[in-house]
Backbone as JSON Lines, residues from 0, in Angstrom:
{"i":0,"aa":"X","n":[136.41,116.12,82.33],"ca":[136.13,116.0,84.01],"c":[137.01,117.14,84.46]}
{"i":1,"aa":"X","n":[136.61,118.06,85.43],"ca":[137.69,119.34,85.83],"c":[138.34,118.71,86.8]}
{"i":2,"aa":"X","n":[139.83,118.76,86.96],"ca":[140.7,118.4,87.71],"c":[141.31,119.65,88.47]}
{"i":3,"aa":"X","n":[142.32,119.6,89.55],"ca":[142.92,120.67,90.21],"c":[143.7,121.18,89.23]}
{"i":4,"aa":"X","n":[144.39,121.03,88.05],"ca":[144.87,121.39,87.02],"c":[144.72,122.73,86.8]}
{"i":5,"aa":"X","n":[143.14,122.7,86.45],"ca":[142.33,123.73,85.8],"c":[142.36,125.11,86.92]}
{"i":6,"aa":"X","n":[142.43,124.66,87.92],"ca":[142.53,125.87,89.07],"c":[143.91,126.39,89.51]}
{"i":7,"aa":"X","n":[144.9,125.4,89.18],"ca":[146.44,125.55,89.56],"c":[146.93,126.82,88.68]}
{"i":8,"aa":"X","n":[147.48,127.8,89.49],"ca":[147.93,129.3,89.13],"c":[149.6,128.69,89.33]}
{"i":9,"aa":"X","n":[150.36,128.61,88.3],"ca":[151.82,128.1,88.08],"c":[152.72,129.54,88.71]}
{"i":10,"aa":"X","n":[152.11,130.66,88.43],"ca":[153.06,131.92,89.18],"c":[152.78,131.96,90.29]}
{"i":11,"aa":"X","n":[152.32,131.21,91.38],"ca":[152.16,131.22,92.72],"c":[152.64,130.31,93.1]}
{"i":12,"aa":"X","n":[153.19,130.25,94.41],"ca":[153.88,129.08,95.33],"c":[152.91,128.34,95.56]}
{"i":13,"aa":"X","n":[153.06,126.73,95.61],"ca":[152.4,125.65,95.92],"c":[152.66,124.88,97.33]}
{"i":14,"aa":"X","n":[151.82,124.98,98.2],"ca":[152.37,124.44,99.52],"c":[151.4,123.12,99.83]}
{"i":15,"aa":"X","n":[152.06,122.21,100.78],"ca":[151.36,121.41,101.34],"c":[151.17,121.55,102.96]}
{"i":16,"aa":"X","n":[150.13,121.68,103.82],"ca":[150.36,121.89,105.27],"c":[149.27,121.15,105.62]}
{"i":17,"aa":"X","n":[149.39,121.03,106.72],"ca":[148.18,120.03,107.6],"c":[147.12,120.59,108.37]}
{"i":18,"aa":"X","n":[146.24,120.16,108.77],"ca":[144.88,120.66,109.73],"c":[144.42,119.38,110.27]}
{"i":19,"aa":"X","n":[143.88,119.69,111.68],"ca":[142.79,118.83,112.17],"c":[141.57,118.82,111.44]}
{"i":20,"aa":"X","n":[140.96,117.72,111.52],"ca":[139.71,117.4,110.93],"c":[138.7,118.44,110.8]}
{"i":21,"aa":"X","n":[138.57,118.92,112.38],"ca":[137.5,119.91,112.54],"c":[137.62,121.32,111.42]}
{"i":22,"aa":"X","n":[138.8,122.15,111.81],"ca":[138.98,123.33,110.9],"c":[138.88,123.05,109.38]}
{"i":23,"aa":"X","n":[139.3,121.95,109.03],"ca":[139.37,121.59,107.72],"c":[137.89,121.24,107.0]}
{"i":24,"aa":"X","n":[137.43,120.49,107.99],"ca":[135.83,120.3,107.67],"c":[134.84,121.58,107.67]}
{"i":25,"aa":"X","n":[135.4,122.65,108.26],"ca":[134.79,124.11,108.55],"c":[135.27,124.71,107.17]}
{"i":26,"aa":"X","n":[136.41,124.65,106.86],"ca":[136.84,125.28,105.53],"c":[136.07,124.78,104.36]}
{"i":27,"aa":"X","n":[135.9,123.41,104.17],"ca":[135.36,122.87,103.28],"c":[133.94,123.42,103.1]}
{"i":28,"aa":"X","n":[133.09,123.4,104.5],"ca":[131.79,123.97,104.52],"c":[131.59,125.07,104.0]}
{"i":29,"aa":"X","n":[132.72,126.0,103.98],"ca":[132.9,127.43,103.69],"c":[132.27,128.4,104.93]}
{"i":30,"aa":"X","n":[132.3,127.78,106.14],"ca":[132.2,128.4,107.4],"c":[133.13,129.09,107.82]}
{"i":31,"aa":"X","n":[134.44,128.54,107.49],"ca":[135.75,128.99,107.97],"c":[136.44,129.95,106.6]}
{"i":32,"aa":"X","n":[136.54,130.96,106.66],"ca":[137.24,131.77,105.91],"c":[138.57,132.24,105.77]}
{"i":33,"aa":"X","n":[138.79,132.31,106.95],"ca":[140.24,132.57,107.71],"c":[141.14,131.68,108.07]}
{"i":34,"aa":"X","n":[142.08,130.9,107.89],"ca":[142.85,130.23,108.92],"c":[143.8,130.79,109.64]}
{"i":35,"aa":"X","n":[143.84,131.03,110.64],"ca":[145.08,131.3,111.82],"c":[146.34,130.52,111.99]}
{"i":36,"aa":"X","n":[147.72,131.13,111.99],"ca":[148.88,130.23,112.27],"c":[149.62,131.15,113.39]}
{"i":37,"aa":"X","n":[150.32,130.49,114.17],"ca":[151.42,131.1,114.98],"c":[152.18,131.73,114.17]}
{"i":38,"aa":"X","n":[152.81,130.76,113.17],"ca":[153.66,131.54,112.41],"c":[153.43,130.43,111.0]}
{"i":39,"aa":"X","n":[153.64,131.3,109.75],"ca":[153.54,130.66,108.35],"c":[154.31,131.27,107.39]}
{"i":40,"aa":"X","n":[154.12,130.75,106.23],"ca":[154.61,131.39,104.9],"c":[153.59,132.68,104.78]}
{"i":41,"aa":"X","n":[154.13,133.54,104.62],"ca":[153.43,134.87,104.17],"c":[153.9,135.94,103.55]}
{"i":42,"aa":"X","n":[154.85,135.43,102.43],"ca":[155.47,136.46,101.32],"c":[154.21,136.88,100.38]}
{"i":43,"aa":"X","n":[153.42,136.3,100.14],"ca":[152.59,136.41,98.71],"c":[151.33,135.48,98.72]}
{"i":44,"aa":"X","n":[150.21,135.78,97.94],"ca":[149.35,134.72,97.85],"c":[149.88,133.31,97.6]}
{"i":45,"aa":"X","n":[149.32,132.08,97.71],"ca":[149.6,130.99,97.34],"c":[148.68,130.2,97.27]}
{"i":46,"aa":"X","n":[148.91,128.84,96.96],"ca":[147.78,127.76,96.84],"c":[148.19,126.62,97.72]}
{"i":47,"aa":"X","n":[147.84,125.85,98.03],"ca":[148.07,124.63,99.11],"c":[147.0,123.55,98.85]}
{"i":48,"aa":"X","n":[147.72,122.27,99.04],"ca":[146.87,121.06,99.42],"c":[146.94,121.0,100.9]}
{"i":49,"aa":"X","n":[145.87,120.71,101.05],"ca":[145.47,120.45,102.79],"c":[145.33,118.9,103.31]}
{"i":50,"aa":"X","n":[146.6,118.36,103.98],"ca":[146.47,117.17,104.47],"c":[145.68,117.04,105.79]}
{"i":51,"aa":"X","n":[144.41,116.41,106.05],"ca":[143.93,116.45,107.56],"c":[144.44,115.18,108.18]}
{"i":52,"aa":"X","n":[144.59,115.8,109.44],"ca":[145.36,114.63,110.3],"c":[144.41,113.36,110.99]}
{"i":53,"aa":"X","n":[145.1,112.79,111.45],"ca":[144.06,111.69,111.93],"c":[144.32,110.53,111.47]}
{"i":54,"aa":"X","n":[143.43,109.4,111.99],"ca":[143.56,107.91,111.32],"c":[142.51,107.9,110.15]}
{"i":55,"aa":"X","n":[141.67,108.72,110.07],"ca":[140.8,108.69,108.59],"c":[141.37,110.0,107.57]}
{"i":56,"aa":"X","n":[142.63,110.1,107.94],"ca":[143.04,111.75,107.15],"c":[143.78,111.41,105.93]}
{"i":57,"aa":"X","n":[144.08,112.38,105.47],"ca":[144.89,112.02,103.93],"c":[144.43,113.62,103.53]}
{"i":58,"aa":"X","n":[144.8,113.65,102.25],"ca":[144.84,115.06,101.35],"c":[143.51,115.04,100.87]}
{"i":59,"aa":"X","n":[142.63,116.19,100.99],"ca":[141.55,116.32,100.46],"c":[140.83,117.74,100.03]}
{"i":60,"aa":"X","n":[141.93,118.75,100.18],"ca":[141.09,119.93,99.76],"c":[142.65,120.65,99.02]}
{"i":61,"aa":"X","n":[142.2,121.68,98.47],"ca":[143.15,122.33,97.57],"c":[142.61,123.87,97.89]}
{"i":62,"aa":"X","n":[143.07,124.8,98.11],"ca":[142.87,125.99,98.57],"c":[143.71,127.01,97.78]}
{"i":63,"aa":"X","n":[143.03,128.23,97.48],"ca":[143.58,129.2,97.01],"c":[143.66,130.59,97.97]}
{"i":64,"aa":"X","n":[145.07,130.81,98.51],"ca":[145.14,132.04,99.44],"c":[145.39,133.17,99.04]}
{"i":65,"aa":"X","n":[144.6,134.4,99.52],"ca":[144.94,135.79,99.19],"c":[146.28,135.8,100.06]}
{"i":66,"aa":"X","n":[146.43,137.4,99.76],"ca":[147.79,137.85,100.51],"c":[147.71,137.22,101.95]}
{"i":67,"aa":"X","n":[148.43,136.8,102.67],"ca":[148.57,136.64,104.27],"c":[148.46,137.89,104.9]}
{"i":68,"aa":"X","n":[147.97,137.74,106.12],"ca":[148.27,138.85,106.89],"c":[148.74,138.76,108.09]}
{"i":69,"aa":"X","n":[149.88,139.58,108.43],"ca":[150.68,139.26,109.56],"c":[150.69,140.63,110.5]}
{"i":70,"aa":"X","n":[150.25,140.13,111.7],"ca":[150.06,141.53,112.73],"c":[150.08,140.75,114.21]}
{"i":71,"aa":"X","n":[149.81,141.53,115.38],"ca":[149.55,141.12,116.47],"c":[148.05,140.51,116.38]}
{"i":72,"aa":"X","n":[147.96,139.5,117.54],"ca":[146.91,138.69,117.36],"c":[145.67,139.63,117.66]}
{"i":73,"aa":"X","n":[145.56,140.29,118.6],"ca":[144.57,141.59,118.6],"c":[144.25,142.06,117.61]}
{"i":74,"aa":"X","n":[144.93,142.8,116.67],"ca":[144.65,143.09,115.72],"c":[143.91,142.5,114.48]}
{"i":75,"aa":"X","n":[144.36,141.16,114.17],"ca":[143.97,140.09,113.47],"c":[142.43,139.79,113.74]}
{"i":76,"aa":"X","n":[142.3,139.92,115.23],"ca":[140.59,139.48,115.63],"c":[140.18,140.29,115.98]}
{"i":77,"aa":"X","n":[140.36,141.78,115.59],"ca":[139.47,142.69,115.79],"c":[138.19,142.79,115.31]}
{"i":78,"aa":"X","n":[137.98,142.19,114.13],"ca":[136.49,142.17,113.79],"c":[135.43,140.62,114.07]}
{"i":79,"aa":"X","n":[136.2,139.91,114.85],"ca":[135.45,138.54,115.4],"c":[134.8,138.8,116.32]}
{"i":80,"aa":"X","n":[133.58,137.85,116.19],"ca":[132.75,137.73,117.73],"c":[133.78,137.16,118.82]}
{"i":81,"aa":"X","n":[133.36,137.74,120.06],"ca":[133.83,137.49,121.14],"c":[134.18,135.78,121.47]}
{"i":82,"aa":"X","n":[133.43,135.13,121.19],"ca":[133.66,133.64,121.22],"c":[134.65,133.02,119.98]}
{"i":83,"aa":"X","n":[134.43,133.55,118.77],"ca":[135.28,133.08,117.76],"c":[136.85,133.7,118.28]}
{"i":84,"aa":"X","n":[136.96,134.93,118.84],"ca":[138.28,135.28,119.13],"c":[138.9,134.83,120.34]}
{"i":85,"aa":"X","n":[138.0,134.47,121.1],"ca":[138.66,133.88,122.58],"c":[139.28,132.44,122.12]}
{"i":86,"aa":"X","n":[138.66,131.62,121.34],"ca":[139.26,130.47,120.75],"c":[140.62,130.49,120.04]}
{"i":87,"aa":"X","n":[140.51,131.37,119.13],"ca":[141.64,131.53,118.25],"c":[142.94,132.2,119.19]}
{"i":88,"aa":"X","n":[142.53,132.95,119.87],"ca":[143.39,133.67,120.9],"c":[144.25,132.51,121.89]}
{"i":89,"aa":"X","n":[143.37,131.72,122.35],"ca":[143.77,130.63,123.2],"c":[144.5,129.73,122.39]}
{"i":90,"aa":"X","n":[144.29,129.45,120.9],"ca":[145.23,128.6,119.96],"c":[146.62,129.47,119.83]}
{"i":91,"aa":"X","n":[146.6,130.74,119.52],"ca":[147.71,131.53,119.48],"c":[148.62,131.68,120.46]}
{"i":92,"aa":"X","n":[147.73,131.94,121.62],"ca":[148.72,131.9,122.96],"c":[149.44,133.12,122.95]}
{"i":93,"aa":"X","n":[150.59,133.39,123.34],"ca":[151.42,134.57,123.57],"c":[152.05,135.2,122.67]}
{"i":94,"aa":"X","n":[151.94,134.62,121.27],"ca":[152.81,135.03,120.32],"c":[152.55,136.66,120.12]}
{"i":95,"aa":"X","n":[153.69,136.98,119.55],"ca":[153.33,138.89,119.2],"c":[153.0,139.25,117.9]}
{"i":96,"aa":"X","n":[153.25,138.48,116.87],"ca":[152.92,138.67,115.62],"c":[152.29,137.15,115.47]}
{"i":97,"aa":"X","n":[151.02,136.98,114.53],"ca":[150.59,135.7,113.84],"c":[150.29,136.05,112.65]}
{"i":98,"aa":"X","n":[149.62,134.85,111.87],"ca":[149.36,134.91,110.37],"c":[147.9,134.5,110.07]}
{"i":99,"aa":"X","n":[147.42,135.67,109.24],"ca":[145.97,134.89,108.79],"c":[145.78,134.76,107.3]}
{"i":100,"aa":"X","n":[145.3,133.58,107.1],"ca":[145.34,133.19,105.85],"c":[144.11,133.49,105.1]}
{"i":101,"aa":"X","n":[143.7,134.37,104.16],"ca":[142.49,134.26,104.03],"c":[142.15,133.48,103.01]}
{"i":102,"aa":"X","n":[141.16,132.66,103.26],"ca":[141.07,131.58,101.77],"c":[139.96,132.01,101.0]}
{"i":103,"aa":"X","n":[140.32,132.15,99.59],"ca":[139.63,132.64,98.32],"c":[139.24,131.64,97.78]}
{"i":104,"aa":"X","n":[139.51,130.22,97.34],"ca":[139.0,129.58,96.9],"c":[138.96,127.74,97.58]}
{"i":105,"aa":"X","n":[138.42,127.25,97.53],"ca":[138.0,125.87,98.36],"c":[137.77,124.82,97.21]}
{"i":106,"aa":"X","n":[138.9,123.61,96.76],"ca":[138.13,122.7,96.01],"c":[138.22,121.27,96.58]}
{"i":107,"aa":"X","n":[137.35,120.72,96.84],"ca":[137.62,119.35,97.44],"c":[137.72,118.38,96.3]}
{"i":108,"aa":"X","n":[138.58,117.49,97.0],"ca":[139.03,116.54,96.14],"c":[139.04,115.19,96.67]}
{"i":109,"aa":"X","n":[138.73,113.99,96.04],"ca":[139.13,112.67,96.74],"c":[140.01,112.6,97.65]}
{"i":110,"aa":"X","n":[139.73,111.92,98.87],"ca":[140.89,111.89,99.8],"c":[141.93,110.62,99.44]}
{"i":111,"aa":"X","n":[143.15,111.42,99.77],"ca":[144.35,110.78,99.15],"c":[145.0,110.13,100.57]}
{"i":112,"aa":"X","n":[144.93,108.92,100.73],"ca":[145.67,108.47,101.89],"c":[147.29,108.14,101.99]}
{"i":113,"aa":"X","n":[147.41,108.07,103.09],"ca":[148.88,107.79,103.3],"c":[149.26,106.93,102.17]}
{"i":114,"aa":"X","n":[148.57,105.28,102.01],"ca":[149.14,104.54,100.97],"c":[149.16,105.14,99.69]}
{"i":115,"aa":"X","n":[147.89,106.12,99.46],"ca":[147.91,106.49,97.96],"c":[149.11,107.4,97.69]}
{"i":116,"aa":"X","n":[149.57,108.16,98.65],"ca":[150.49,109.39,98.75],"c":[152.13,108.31,98.61]}
{"i":117,"aa":"X","n":[152.06,107.46,99.14],"ca":[153.35,106.5,99.06],"c":[153.6,105.83,98.02]}
{"i":118,"aa":"X","n":[152.74,105.77,97.17],"ca":[152.7,105.16,95.87],"c":[153.48,105.89,94.88]}
{"i":119,"aa":"X","n":[153.14,107.59,95.3],"ca":[153.93,108.32,94.29],"c":[155.18,108.94,94.89]}
{"i":120,"aa":"X","n":[155.27,108.87,96.3],"ca":[156.6,109.23,96.77],"c":[156.67,108.54,98.31]}
{"i":121,"aa":"X","n":[157.28,107.38,98.08],"ca":[157.67,106.39,99.23],"c":[158.04,107.13,100.53]}
{"i":122,"aa":"X","n":[158.72,108.17,100.29],"ca":[159.03,108.8,101.84],"c":[157.88,109.67,102.06]}
{"i":123,"aa":"X","n":[156.85,109.65,101.6],"ca":[155.88,111.17,102.11],"c":[155.5,110.75,103.56]}
{"i":124,"aa":"X","n":[155.65,112.08,104.23],"ca":[155.36,112.06,105.49],"c":[154.46,113.47,105.55]}
{"i":125,"aa":"X","n":[153.29,113.65,106.46],"ca":[152.54,114.69,106.65],"c":[153.85,115.79,107.03]}
{"i":126,"aa":"X","n":[153.33,117.12,106.55],"ca":[154.25,117.99,107.12],"c":[153.7,118.6,108.45]}
{"i":127,"aa":"X","n":[154.49,119.13,109.47],"ca":[154.35,119.53,110.52],"c":[153.74,120.89,110.77]}
{"i":128,"aa":"X","n":[154.62,121.46,109.74],"ca":[154.07,123.12,109.13],"c":[153.65,123.19,107.95]}
{"i":129,"aa":"X","n":[154.27,123.34,107.14],"ca":[154.46,123.2,105.59],"c":[155.24,122.99,104.81]}
{"i":130,"aa":"X","n":[155.06,122.44,103.58],"ca":[156.26,121.93,102.8],"c":[155.7,122.79,101.1]}
{"i":131,"aa":"X","n":[156.94,122.72,100.64],"ca":[156.78,123.92,99.24],"c":[156.55,122.55,97.85]}
{"i":132,"aa":"X","n":[155.73,122.61,97.48],"ca":[155.63,121.53,96.27],"c":[156.1,121.74,95.2]}
{"i":133,"aa":"X","n":[157.2,123.13,95.06],"ca":[157.47,123.55,93.79],"c":[159.12,123.21,93.8]}
{"i":134,"aa":"X","n":[159.7,122.73,94.81],"ca":[160.73,122.25,94.62],"c":[160.81,120.82,93.82]}
{"i":135,"aa":"X","n":[162.01,120.85,93.01],"ca":[162.31,119.77,92.13],"c":[161.67,118.51,92.62]}
{"i":136,"aa":"X","n":[162.33,118.18,93.94],"ca":[162.03,116.63,94.49],"c":[160.73,116.57,94.72]}
{"i":137,"aa":"X","n":[159.89,117.47,94.68],"ca":[158.47,117.3,95.26],"c":[157.43,117.49,93.78]}
{"i":138,"aa":"X","n":[158.07,117.85,92.7],"ca":[157.2,117.93,91.63],"c":[156.62,116.62,91.08]}
{"i":139,"aa":"X","n":[157.02,115.39,91.47],"ca":[155.98,114.15,91.02],"c":[154.49,114.17,91.5]}
{"i":140,"aa":"X","n":[154.99,114.71,93.15],"ca":[153.83,114.65,94.06],"c":[152.92,115.57,93.55]}
{"i":141,"aa":"X","n":[153.15,116.9,93.25],"ca":[152.47,117.98,92.86],"c":[151.87,117.57,91.63]}
{"i":142,"aa":"X","n":[152.59,117.14,90.63],"ca":[151.84,116.53,89.44],"c":[150.76,115.64,89.74]}
{"i":143,"aa":"X","n":[150.83,114.67,90.52],"ca":[149.91,113.86,90.92],"c":[148.68,114.72,91.57]}
{"i":144,"aa":"X","n":[149.05,115.2,92.23],"ca":[147.97,116.18,92.87],"c":[147.47,116.81,92.16]}
{"i":145,"aa":"X","n":[147.74,117.46,91.35],"ca":[147.39,118.48,90.35],"c":[146.26,117.55,89.49]}
{"i":146,"aa":"X","n":[146.65,116.22,89.08],"ca":[145.71,115.65,88.18],"c":[144.43,114.92,89.01]}
{"i":147,"aa":"X","n":[144.18,115.34,90.07],"ca":[142.92,114.91,90.94],"c":[141.7,115.35,90.42]}
{"i":148,"aa":"X","n":[140.87,114.87,90.33],"ca":[139.38,115.51,89.81],"c":[138.89,116.19,91.19]}
{"i":149,"aa":"X","n":[138.0,117.35,90.84],"ca":[137.33,117.96,91.44],"c":[136.2,117.65,91.81]}
{"i":150,"aa":"X","n":[135.92,117.42,92.94],"ca":[134.39,116.8,93.74],"c":[133.77,117.85,93.89]}
{"i":151,"aa":"X","n":[134.18,119.17,94.56],"ca":[133.39,120.14,94.97],"c":[134.13,121.41,94.63]}
{"i":152,"aa":"X","n":[133.84,122.1,93.64],"ca":[134.2,123.37,92.89],"c":[133.35,124.56,93.64]}
{"i":153,"aa":"X","n":[134.55,125.75,93.46],"ca":[134.13,126.98,93.87],"c":[132.79,127.74,93.25]}
């Protein structure tokens, strides 16, 4: 069986971040290829587990992100349709710089609930922005997540 470890790149940072259900579903379906953020980690390409918010949320995606782009929102949104750009511009508000995260790979895993995650890390809470899973205190959680089976591969 193929698991996330088979796609893991140990030289890249590993993050955990949260998304609302709608953008997470669009990413999984392949209709959303760039995630926009007001501010976010942007130093280099990275990989991330995605925690979907809400009552039926949990971790269910592993993403590989190409080099993030940091620029003024108008520059980041220049090639989008007017409808898409308007919605994203409304989300970004009046920030002078935003971050575009180009999604290179999307891997779905069985949804891990809060109860599942707290069996590995009793103090687990979903991140408001993001959390690095490469820190020693996060290694048990990262190792657990890397062992999850892939149910939808790139």
